N, C-alpha and C positions, 0 to 999 in steps of 0.2 A: 425552447427546444421541442422537437416533435416527440410524440409518445414513443415511437420506435427507437429514437436515440436514447431516451431515458431508460427504456427497457434494456437496451444493449449495454448501457453503462452500468446499470444495477447488476446485470448478469456478470459482467467482467469483475466488478468489485466483489460480489458475493463469491465468485470462484476463487479469487485471490485470498479473501479473508478466511477461508476454511482450510487453507493449506498449512502444512507443517512449517514450510519456509516462512510464511507470514508470521505465524505464531512465535517461531524462534526469534526472528528479527525484532518483532515487537517487544518480546521479553527482554532481549539484550539491550535494546534502546531504552526501554523503561528503566532498567537497572542503572544504566549509564546516566540517564537524565536525573534520576532520583539522587544519585550520588553527587551530581553536579549542581543540585539545587534548582533545577528547571521547574518553573511553576507547572502544575498539572502534568506531571511526567507521563501518566498513563495515556492521556489524550494526545499529547505531543508525540509519543512513541507510536501510537496507533496511526496518526496522520502521516508521520514520516515513513513508517514501514509501508503503508499503502501507496504513498506517492512513489517511493523507491521501486516497488514492484510494478506499478503501472508504467513508470518510465522505462523499466527494463523490458516489459512486454512491448511497449511502443518502439523501443530500439530494435527489438528482434523482428518486428513487423517491417520496420524501415529497411533493415538489412536484406530481408527477403525480396523486397520490391526494387532494390537498386542494383 
């Protein structure tokens, strides 16, 4: 990947990870995963919350351009 692409991706991820929405979703998922016995619930919750919000952002961008 080009440096500009990495910079853009890091900027998007950073902007998402500091939001209250991300922190709430991560906390809720971690609690659910812990109760369900998921290995490494904190890591899995972080990844899933981030993926979810990135996909949501991607969907919003997609809708604007169609």
